[in-house]
C-alpha positions in Angstrom: -11.6 -1.2 -4.4 -10.8 -2.8 -1.2 -8.8 -5.4 -1.7 -6.4 -6.6 -4.7 -3.7 -8.7 -5.7 -0.9 -7.7 -8.6 -0.7 -10.6 -11.5 2.3 -8.9 -12.9 3.9 -5.2 -13.5 0.9 -3.7 -15.7 -2.5 -5.6 -13.9 -4.1 -6.3 -11.4 -7.5 -7.8 -9.4 -9.3 -6.1 -7.0 -12.7 -7.1 -5.5 -15.0 -3.9 -4.6 -18.1 -4.4 -2.0 -21.5 -2.2 -2.7 -22.8 -2.8 0.8 -26.0 -0.9 -0.8 -26.0 -2.8 -3.3 -25.5 -6.5 -1.3 -22.8 -7.0 -4.4 -18.7 -7.8 -4.5 -17.5 -6.8 -7.8 -14.5 -7.9 -9.4 -12.6 -5.8 -11.4 -9.2 -6.2 -13.8 -7.2 -3.4 -13.8 -4.4 -3.1 -16.6 -1.7 -0.1 -16.9 -1.5 1.5 -20.6 1.1 3.4 -20.7 0.6 6.1 -17.7 -2.9 5.4 -17.4 -4.9 2.6 -16.0 -7.8 0.9 -17.2 -10.2 -0.9 -14.6 -12.6 -4.1 -16.6 -15.7 -5.6 -14.6 -14.5 -9.2 -15.1 -17.6 -10.3 -12.7 -20.4 -10.1 -9.6 -21.2 -11.4 -6.4 -24.9 -11.3 -5.6 -25.3 -10.7 -2.1 -23.3 -10.8 1.3 -20.2 -13.4 2.4 -20.8 -12.7 5.7 -24.1 -11.4 7.5 -21.9 -9.6 9.7 -20.0 -7.1 7.2 -16.7 -8.5 8.0 -14.3 -6.5 5.5 -12.0 -8.6 2.8 -9.0 -9.7 4.7 -6.9 -11.5 1.6 -7.3 -11.5 -1.8 -5.5 -14.0 -4.6 -5.9 -15.0 -7.9 -5.1 -18.5 -9.2 -4.1 -17.5 -13.0 -3.3 -21.0 -14.1 -7.7 -22.0 -13.1 -9.0 -18.6 -13.2 -9.8 -18.9 -9.7 -10.5 -16.3 -7.0 -10.0 -16.4 -3.7 -11.5 -13.9 -1.1 -10.6 -14.2 2.9 -12.8 -13.0 5.9 -11.7 -13.4 9.6 -11.6 -17.4 9.2 -13.9 -18.0 6.4 -12.7 -18.2 2.9 -14.2 -18.7 -0.7 -13.1 -19.6 -4.1 -15.0 -17.9 -6.7 -15.0 -18.0 -11.0 -14.1 -15.1 -12.8 -18.0 -14.6 -13.5 -18.5 -14.5 -9.7 -20.1 -18.0 -9.3 -18.7 -19.6 -5.3 -17.5 -22.7 -6.5 -16.4 -23.5 -2.8 -15.7 -22.3 0.7 -14.9 -23.5 4.1 -13.5 -21.9 7.5 -11.1 -22.9 9.1 -11.1 -23.0 13.1 -7.3 -21.8 13.8 -8.3 -19.2 17.2 -6.8 -16.7 14.6 -7.5 -13.8 11.3 -5.8 -14.3 7.6 -3.8 -12.1 7.5 -3.0 -12.3 3.7 -3.3 -15.1 1.0 -1.8 -15.6 -2.0 -1.8 -18.5 -4.6 2.3 -19.9 -5.8 2.2 -22.9 -8.6 -1.8 -23.1 -8.0 -0.9 -24.3 -4.1 -3.2 -21.7 -1.8 -1.4 -20.2 0.6 -2.9 -18.5 4.2 -0.9 -16.4 6.4 -2.3 -16.2 10.7 -2.5 -13.1 12.6 -0.9 -15.3 15.4 1.5 -17.7 15.9 0.2 -19.9 13.5 2.5 -19.1 10.9 1.0 -20.1 6.9 -1.3 -22.6 6.4 -1.5 -24.6 2.8 -5.3 -25.9 2.2 
């Protein structure tokens, strides 16, 4: 798993990039007792970034079942199946450090002094 976001104490959603297959997979991993059970929930064929940038953040909107992926200063919204719903770029001059969803509002933490963005 390249990046993950916890939904609660027993479940998280993760993204896994298979660069040789040009594929991003989305996994829901649930804890049952002492073991974790992964289930692939979707995939996106292709590359989000041409320069093989690493995923710098993942967030999950429980209410809308959307996954957000951050790369440098680019942001992508995908559904659970892996279909890209929207994308955008923020010209902040700094990279994303982390992203999260709170009450269906996406929050972005930037690397430098700019602080938190609310798109």
